[in-house]
Structures are given as C-alpha cells and as structure tokens.
C-alpha positions in Angstrom: 152.2 153.3 98.6 150.2 150.4 97.0 153.0 148.7 94.9 155.0 145.6 96.1 157.9 146.8 98.1 161.3 144.7 99.0 161.8 143.0 101.8 163.7 145.3 104.5 167.3 144.0 105.7 166.9 141.3 108.5 168.0 143.8 111.1 164.8 145.6 110.7 162.4 142.7 111.7 164.5 142.0 114.6 165.2 145.8 115.9 161.5 146.3 115.5 160.2 143.1 117.3 162.9 143.8 120.3 161.1 147.3 120.5 157.7 146.2 120.6 158.4 143.6 123.2 160.2 146.0 125.5 156.8 148.1 125.0 154.4 145.5 125.7 156.7 144.2 128.5 157.9 147.4 129.9 155.3 149.0 132.3 156.1 152.4 131.8 156.0 152.3 128.0 152.9 149.7 128.1 150.9 152.6 130.5 151.6 155.0 127.5 151.1 153.0 124.5 148.1 150.5 126.0 145.5 153.5 124.6 146.8 152.1 120.7 145.4 149.3 121.7 142.3 150.2 123.1 141.8 152.2 120.4 141.5 149.2 118.0 139.7 147.5 120.6 137.0 149.6 120.4 137.0 150.1 116.9 136.4 146.4 117.1 133.5 146.6 119.0 132.4 149.7 116.7 132.6 147.6 113.4 131.0 144.7 114.8 128.3 146.8 116.0 127.6 148.4 112.5 127.9 145.2 110.8 125.5 143.5 113.1 122.9 146.1 112.3 123.0 147.9 116.1 123.0 151.9 116.0 126.6 153.1 116.9 126.3 156.4 119.1 129.8 156.8 119.7 133.2 156.0 121.6 134.8 156.9 124.7 138.4 156.6 125.6 140.0 157.2 128.9 143.3 158.3 129.9 143.6 155.4 132.1 143.7 153.4 129.1 139.8 152.0 129.2 137.3 152.7 126.5 133.8 152.2 126.1 131.5 151.9 122.7 128.0 152.7 123.1 125.5 151.3 120.5 122.0 150.9 120.5 119.6 147.7 119.7 118.5 144.7 120.5 120.2 143.8 124.2 120.5 140.0 123.6 120.7 137.8 120.5 124.0 136.9 118.0 124.7 140.8 116.9 125.1 141.8 120.9 127.2 138.2 121.6 129.4 139.3 118.3 129.5 142.9 119.4 130.6 142.0 122.8 133.4 139.7 121.5 135.1 141.8 119.3 137.0 143.8 121.5 139.9 141.6 122.5 140.8 140.0 119.4 140.5 143.0 117.3 144.0 144.0 118.0 145.4 140.4 117.3 143.5 139.9 114.1 144.4 143.5 112.6 147.6 142.1 113.5 147.5 139.2 111.5 145.8 141.6 108.7 149.2 143.6 108.6 151.1 140.8 108.8 149.9 139.0 105.7 150.2 142.7 103.6 154.2 142.8 105.1 154.3 139.1 103.8 153.2 140.5 100.5 155.3 143.3 100.3 152.6 145.9 101.2 154.0 147.8 103.6 152.7 151.0 102.2 148.8 149.6 102.3 149.5 149.1 106.5 150.2 152.6 106.9 147.3 153.6 104.5 144.9 151.1 106.8 146.3 152.8 110.1 145.6 156.0 108.7 142.0 154.8 107.8 141.3 153.4 111.2 142.7 156.3 112.8 140.1 158.6 110.9 137.1 156.2 111.5 137.5 156.1 115.1 138.2 159.9 115.4 134.8 160.6 113.9 133.3 158.2 116.4 135.0 159.6 119.4 132.5 161.7 121.8 135.1 163.1 124.6 138.2 165.2 124.6 140.8 162.9 125.8 139.5 160.6 123.1 140.2 163.2 120.3 143.5 164.0 122.1 145.0 160.6 122.0 143.5 159.6 118.4 145.2 162.9 117.4 148.6 162.1 118.7 148.5 158.8 116.8 147.3 160.6 113.7 150.4 162.7 114.4 152.8 160.0 114.3 151.9 158.2 111.5 151.7 161.7 109.5 155.3 162.0 110.3 156.5 158.5 109.7 154.6 158.5 106.3 156.0 161.6 105.4 159.8 161.9 106.7 160.8 157.9 107.5 163.1 156.6 105.1 162.4 153.3 103.7 164.5 151.4 106.8 162.4 153.5 109.2 159.2 153.3 107.8 159.2 149.4 107.3 160.9 149.1 110.7 158.0 151.2 112.1 155.3 149.2 110.3 156.8 145.8 111.5 157.2 147.2 115.1 153.3 148.3 114.7 152.5 144.5 113.7 154.4 143.1 116.6 152.8 145.5 119.1 149.1 144.7 118.0 150.3 140.9 118.2 151.7 141.2 121.9 149.9 143.7 123.0 146.5 141.8 122.3 148.0 139.0 124.7 149.0 141.2 127.3 145.4 143.1 127.2 143.8 139.4 127.9 146.2 138.6 130.7 145.7 141.8 132.4 142.0 141.3 131.9 142.2 138.2 134.1 144.5 139.7 136.6 141.9 142.7 137.0 138.7 140.0 137.2 140.8 138.0 139.6 141.0 141.2 141.8 137.7 142.3 141.2 138.6 145.6 139.2 136.6 144.4 136.0 133.6 143.1 137.4 131.6 144.0 134.2 133.8 143.1 131.6 133.3 142.0 128.1 133.6 138.1 129.0 131.2 138.9 131.8 128.7 140.5 129.4 129.9 137.5 127.1 128.6 134.9 130.1 125.1 136.9 130.8 124.3 137.0 127.1 125.2 133.3 126.4 124.6 131.4 129.3 128.4 129.7 129.1 130.7 130.7 131.8 133.1 133.5 132.0 136.0 131.5 132.2 135.2 129.6 129.1 135.2 133.1 127.5 138.5 134.2 128.6 140.0 130.9 127.7 138.5 131.2 124.1 140.1 134.8 124.3 143.3 133.6 125.4 143.4 130.6 122.8 142.3 133.0 120.2 144.9 136.0 120.8 147.8 133.3 121.1 146.9 131.9 118.2 147.4 134.9 116.1 150.5 135.9 117.6 152.0 132.6 115.8 150.2 132.8 112.7 151.1 136.7 112.4 154.3 136.2 113.8 155.4 133.7 110.9 155.6 136.2 108.1 157.6 138.7 110.0 160.2 136.5 111.1 160.6 135.5 107.2 163.4 138.1 106.6 165.5 137.0 109.8 165.0 133.2 108.6 166.5 133.8 105.3 163.2 133.7 103.1 163.3 135.2 99.7 163.6 139.1 99.4 160.7 140.8 97.4 
C-alpha cells in the first residue's frame, strides 16, 4: 500500500481523465458527484479553522450539494479570513497533492489519504444526509481497495485526482454564476470582502487563478504516462 508502484498503461490515465471530465461537464453526473467536492470543501474550512485556533462545532452537508462548517472564535482577524478562504481551493490543492503522490508511484497512499479524509469528515458531520453521503463515499472507497485490480485501482486514483482538479474549477465558475443571479448572497467571497475590505470581485479572481493554477500543476504528472514518461 505504501511502497512505490509501477505506473499504469498509458490508456488508464486517458480513460480516467475522460471519465472525470464527463462527470464534471455533464449535468446529471455532476449533480450526483458534486457532493464529493462539497465534502472536501468543508473539510478545508474545518482543517484551517482548527489550525487557526477556532473551536470546531461540526459540518452540515445538504442534498442540494451545499454545505456549512460551523466554528466558534473571533469573528475577525487572520484566522477567520483563512478559514473563509480555505473552502474553494481545498479540492484543487488536494488534487495537486494526489497528483504528486501519483507522480512518485504512491497510488496506495492516495487511497489511504481518501479514507482518512472521509473518516475525519464522518466524525464531524452533524446531520443525517451528511452521514449518508459520507458513508456512501466510504463504501465506494472500500470496494475499490478490496476488490479493484491494479489497473482498476490506478484508474480510480487517476480519476478522483482529475475530478478534484476539474471539479474545483467548475465549483468556482458556478459560484460566479450564482452570485450574478443573486443565489449566493453570503458566499465565501462575500464573507472575505466583509472581513478584509477588499472587493469580492478580487477574491473571486484570486480563487479562479488559484484553482486553474492547481489544474495546470496537478495535471502535468497525471499526463506523464500518456506523454511517454519513464515507467516506475
């Protein structure tokens, strides 16, 4: 599980990338799978809240794929700014981490990291739908780890990494669309604007640049088998 593993056949990353892109771009699959992005988004808020000294009360996940992380502490200051900022970049940054692990032949570590993330969120979830969504995710991970062949497991690891990178970009695009139509009046970027005095448009731009940058950086190791990089 933790030892270096040989890279998969070139077709595996290509198929995984195509599946992840279809899931992100097609409305039906995206509506189902977006909860995974929300889980990582809220985990990002929760982790930074704890690291900044805030008192974490729990996470709520809703059937419309929205979520809320409840923490207590100072309502202003760097800790609150970082906590508010952490959500949208979290899936993209996790995707970069997973991509680096894949580039080092550590696909097994990606599965372990996914399991630890799901377990951590499960402990923090405070509503029934949230528990259900996290348990479904955990079951899917367990089935892949227990019964997946080498190529199936590698394909899943590549697909989830592409999904995090691409899904983070779509989530930011959706945020801008909702804000333009008045459906996200108290979004993370609006909170950041109130906390810092900087325009919400600037924060939106910063999030966009960050997630696209993560997509570029994280995508390069994933394309290595396709481009003929050395097999490990």
